[in-house]
N, C-alpha and C positions, 0 to 999 in steps of 0.2 A: 713358471709357476702354474700350477694347474687350477682349473676352475674348482672352486669349493662353494657348496650351498650351505650357508649358514642359516640359523633361526632367528627370526625377530617377532616381536609380539603380533599376533593375529596372522600376519603374512610372512611368507618365506621369502627372503631375499638372497640372491646370488651375491655374495660379498667378495667373491674371488677377485684378485686383481691380476691383470695381464703384465708379464714380463716383456723384455725387449729382446730382440734378435741380435745377432752378431753383426748385421749389417748396419746397424743404427750407430750414429756418431757417439764418441766417448761421453761428451758433455751431456748429450741427451740421455744416453743409458745411464750414466751416473745419477742424473736428476730423478729419472724414473724409479731407480733402485732405492734411492734415499726416500722418495715419496711413499713407495710400497712399505719401507721399513717403518716409517712413521704411521702409516695407516694401521700396520699390524700392532702397533702400540696404542691405537685408538687416539693418536695425536693428530686429528684430522686438519687442524689449522696448519700444522707444520707440513702434512702431506700435501695440502692444496698449494702451499708455497713452492714445494719442490715440483709439483706437477707443472705449475705456471712457468717455471724457469725452463722446463722441458718443453712447453708449448712454443717458447721463442724459438727454439731450434727446429721444431717440426709442428706447425700449428694445424696441419691437416690430418694428423696421424689418428685414425679411429680408436686404436687401443688406448691411447692417451686419453681421449675424451671419455672412453668408457670408464677408466679409472677415476677420472675427475668427477664424473657424474656419480659413481658410488660414494666418493668422498662427500659430495654435496648432500647425498641422500642421508648419509649418517650424521650430518649436521642439521638435518631436517629443513634443508633449503630445496623443498621439492619441486618448485617451479623451475629453478636453475638447473637441477639434475634432469629435468625432463628435456630442457634444451641441450644439455650435453649429450644426452643419449641420442638426440636426433643427429648430432654430428658423428656419433659412432656408427651410424648406419652406413656410412660411406665405407663399407668394407666388403670384401669378396669372400670372407670366411663366413659360411652359413652358421657355424656353431656360434661365433661371436654375435652374429645378427639375431639368433635365437635368445642368447643371454641378454642381449640388449633389450629386446621386446619384453622378456620377463621382468627385468629390473625396472624398466620404464613403466610397466603395468602397475608395479608396486608404488612408484613415485605418483603416478596419476590417481591412484586409490588414495594415498595420503593427502593429496591435493584436493581431494573431494570430487574428482572427475571419474565418476564410477563407470559411466558408459564408455568413456575412452579406454579406461583401464581394461574392460572386458575386450575391447577390440585388440589391445596389445597382447593379452593372453591368448587370444585365438590365433593371432599371427605366430606367436611362439609355438603353439601347438601345430600349426601348419608346417613349420620347420622341423619340429621334434614331437611327433604325436604321441610318444610314449613318456612324456615328461609329467610325472605324476604330481609334482609340486605346482607346475603350472595349472593342471586340471584342477587341483584343490583350490587354488587361488581364484580360478575362473568360477567355480561353482559358489566359492564364498561370496565373491563380489556380486555375482548374479542375485543371490539371495539377499543381499544387503540392499542392492538397488531396488528389488521387489518391495522389500519392507518399508524402504523410504517413499516409494510411490504410493503404497497403500496408505501410509500415514498422511501423505500429502492430499490423497483423495478424501480421506476421512476428515481432515482439518477443512478442506474446501467445503465439504458437504455440511460440516458443523457451522462454518462461516455463513454458508448460504441460508441455513436454517435460522440462525441468529438474525441475519438481515431480514428474513421473511417475518419472524416474530416481531421484530421492532417496527416493520412496516405496518403490520396488523394493529400494533399498539398505537402507532401514531394515527392511523386511520379510525380507530375507535375513539380516541380522544377528540379527534376533529369532528366525528359525528356527534359526539355528546355535546360539544360546544355549540354546534349548529342546532341541536334539538333545544338547548337552554335558550339560545337566541330567539328561536321560534316561538317558544313558550312565552318569553318575555314580551315579543312583539304581540302575540294574541292576547295576552293580559292587558297590555295598554290599549289595543284596540277595542277590546270588550269594555274597558272603562270609559272610552270615548263614545262608543255606541250607547252605552247605559246613560251617559249624562244627555246625549241629544234626544233620547227617547222620552226623558221626563218631562210631563206637561208643565207650561209655564204658568205661574199663578196670576190669575186675573183680579184686578182690584174689586173688592166687594163693596157694594153700596152700604151706606150707613143703615144701621137697624131702623126700622120703621119707615124707610123710604124705598120705594120701588125704583127699579133701573130707569124706567120712563121719566120718573120725576127728576132722578138725578141728572139725566141727560137735558131736560128742558132748563134746568137751573143753570147747567154749564153753558148752554147756548144762550141763555138770557145774559149771563155774565159776559160772554164773548161779544153780544150786541151792544151792551153798555160800555164795553171797553172801546169799542169802534166808535160809538157816539162821542165819547170822552176825547178820543184822539182827533176827531173831526173839529170839536170846539177848540181844542188846544190850537190846531193849526189855523182856524179862523181868527182866533184871538191873537196869535202871533203875527199873522199877516197884517191886521189892522194896526198893531203897534207900529210895525215898520213903516206903514204909510203915513202915520202921524208924524213920525220922526223925520220923514223925508220931506213932508210938506213944510214942516216947521224950519 
């Protein structure tokens, strides 16, 4: 079976399957042919079962792994397809190697591994420089990767600006809170200072009496109180002596 280059959305996929040589065992050859037939009918589950039967007979055959990888790709099992293509590289056929790099590049792209897909297409072109489909896919993925990187940079810049604005907002709120606290403290201190500075009211003497006269009266009262206390003590002492003598 010849290599055929079919079309798939966005990327071009080499969907051709490889046949078997006359040197292969009949069981192996029959399983591969049955798998290729199912693949041609887009019955990929059946194709994979036949290829797995063939793999039992020849587990190291690169062409078989290539066909199995193509089947996995059609089932959108891209990570598994990538691994199968890796096994197909154990070939001495440069054409098969180029085809494998090409299809693996498609699988890598579908798996979101754009940088690795670019490397696969470049290796394909190293082997087949005139492969226009590989050139197309290479430029397509390069452009896609650049767009993604630009979007990522824009998003990072946007996130950074958002963090900056949020930080400024928080700092402004913190400054305002500190200013309010300082104003409250200043108001409280001003009230305390105002209270302390107010003169205390001194008792005024009665109308018609001078300060000196009031002081003399107070002193006289104090003297009278002292005399009264002295008399009380003398009287109390005398009473106690009388009681004791009696």
